[in-house]
N, C-alpha and C positions, 0 to 999 in steps of 0.2 A: 504493500499500499504506499502512497505517496501523499504528502501534505501539499495541496495546490498553493498554499501561502508560503511555503518555505523557500527561501532564496536559493536553497540548494537543489530545487527541483530543475534539472537540466533538460530542457526541451529546445531544439533548435528553431530559431526564427524561420518563418516562411517555409514550415515543413508539415502544416496539417490543412487537408482540404475541407475537413468537417469536424467540428467540436461539439460534443453532447454533454450538457451539464444538467444533471437531475437532482433537484432539491438540494443544491449545494449552498447557494448564495444566502438563503435564509438563515443559515448557521453562522454566517460571517458578519464582522463588523462593517461599517461603512467604509472605513478606510481600507480593509482587507477587500471588499468588493471592488473598490476602485483600483487597487493593485492587480487583483486577478483580471480585471477587464482589460486593463493595459497589456498584460501578459498574454492573454488570449488573443488579441488583435496582432501582437507580435508574432505569435506562433502560426496564425492563419496565412495561407497563402492568398494573394490577390484574387478575388473572386471566391475565396472560400466562405464557408457558412458556419455560423454558431447557432446552435439551438438550445434554448433555456427552457426548463420546466421547473416551476416552483409552486409551492402551496399558497392558495389564496386565503388561508385562515391562520397559518403559523406566524407568530410574532418574531420578526428577526431581531438579532441581538441589540441593536441601537434603538429599537422601536418599542422596548417593553413599557407597557402602561400607556401606550398611545391608542387613540380611538381606532385608527386605521391598522389593522394587523398586517398589512402588506406594504413593503417598501417599494416605491417606484423605482425600479431598475433601469427604466427607459432612459432617464436623464443621464445616469451614470454612464451608461454604454454609448449614448448619443454624443456625450462631450469627450469621450476617450479617443486619443489619437496617439500614434507612435511614428517614430523616424527611422529610417535605415542609414547605412553608413554613407550613402550619397546625399543625404537630406531630404529624400522623398518622405512625404508623410501619408500615413493611411488611417482610415477611420471606418467605422461601422455604420451601415445603413439599415434601419428596420424595414424588413420585407413583410412580415405578417405578425399579428398579434391576436391571440384568442384567450378567452376564459371558458373552460370547459369543466363544469362540476367543481371539484376542489382544488383545481390546478389552473395555473396561468402559463401560457406558452409564448415564447418570442422566438422568431427567426430573424437573425442579422446576416448580413452579407459584408464581406471586407472589399473596400473599394480604395484605390489610390485617390487621395484627396483631390488631386488637380483633375483627375478624369471625371470624379463624381461632380465637382463643382462646374466643369465645363458642360457636362450633361445636363445638370439642372438648370444652368443658365439657357441652354437651348430650349429646354421644356418651357421655362417660364417666359422667355422672350420671343421665341419662335413658334414652337409647336402648340403651346397652349396658353396664349395670352388671354387675359380675362374675357375679352370680348369674342374670342374665338371659341372658348371652352364651354361658355354659357349655353349655347344651343345643344351641345352634346349632353349637358347635364340635364336639361329639360326634358330630353327624350330618355336617356338611360339612367338618370338618377345621378344624385350628388356623390362626388369622388370617382366619376368615371375616368378611367385611364385606358388610353390605346396601348396594346401590348407590343405593336409592331409585328413585323412578318419576317421570321426566320426559320430555317429548318429545324433548329433546336426547339422553338416554340411548338412546331407541329409534332416533333417527337415526344414532347411533354403531353400534348393533348392526346396522342395515342396511347402513352402510359397510363393516363388517368382514366380514360374510358373503360367501362366494363365490356366484356365480350359482347359483340353485336351492337354496341354504342355508335352513335353518329356525331359528326360535327358539321356545322352549317357555319360558313364563313361569307361574309360579304366585305369586299375590300377594293380599294383602289388598284388598278392596273394599268398597263400601258399597252400600245399596239406593238406587234413584232417588228423588229428592226430599230436601228438608232433613232432616238427622239430628235425633234427639231432643236435649234440652238435656244429657242425660247422656253421650250418645255424642259430642256435640260437644266437650264438656269433655275427654273421654278422647282424641279426636283432636288437641286442641290441646296437651294434656299430653304426648303421645307425639311431636309434631312431624310427624305424618302428613300426607301429601297423598293422600287417598282419592278414588277416582272410582268411579262405577257400572260394571258390566260392559260395558254398551254403549259408554259414553265411553271406556273403556279400549281397547276394540277399535278405535275410531275414531282414537285416538291412533296405534295401530300403522298404520293405513291411511295417515294423514297423513305418517307417516315413510317411506312409500313401499312397504310391503309389500302383497302380494297374497294372496287366498285366506286372509284372515284369519278365524279361528275364536275367537270370545269366547262362552265358556259360564260359567253359573253353576254351580260344582260343590260348592255348601256342602252339599247333602244327598247323600251317597254311602255306599254300604254299606261300603266299605273305611274310610272316615273313621269311621263309626259303630262299626265293630268295634274300631278302635284306641282310640277314646274309651271304649268299654265295657270293653275290656281292661285299660286303665289304671285305671279306676274300680274294677275287681275287684281290682287289684294293691293299691290304697290301703286297701280293705276288709281284705284279708289282712294287710297290713302293720299296720294298726291293731289288729288282734286279736293281733299278735306272731307270726303263723305265717311270713309271709314277710319276710325282711330284705334290706338292701342292704349289701353289704361293700366296704370300701376295703382295698387290699393294697398294701404297698411291700416290696420286696426288693432287696438289694445283692449283688452279686457280690464276692467276696473279691479284694483287690488281688493 
């Protein structure tokens, strides 16, 4: 057995793809949790995962007598960062969080801080600016995130599905052949990874799926009706006849 808080615990940096911690942190002091968090980030490879499982009812060491029996470990791990010999910094990003029965689960991923910040800046300033994400949230619900299109994602879909399960995807595609300079600039500006319909279907086959249907559904009666309906609304709005209201109301205390 090894003491995870011991300075003599010798684990090489950048050597673990996955770390699983089961009901460990609740037995440590706040300072010990901070030290262990830093060590875990140092042990993980870039892109490695840290899975934490803790009790939702056990009172941690520094929380004895407090009303809330669980320590919020999110802030501790979120603020944790380490540096390698070249000065590169690494930090954890929370990928998932659940409370199931008597336990709480966290899934973290280790990122190069520069890559994470650049990607976050792209999401905030290009892909999901406030005005652009609101229509998606109205349709799909608050917190909508587009997962992107990669073969790795399709392999994950295949792994998650039970036998006989199906996946339905609707996504942007491009025509076969090289895009025009204008379209190429748009693709680059948006950070898209677009494929033609046939190539998209082949990626699903390569992920292991059978009976793959890949159709170009650009020209559809339903789509044209939706576009035509919205264009008519714009005309009526510009004429001042149809308006769009925002309403806020508060119930008296």
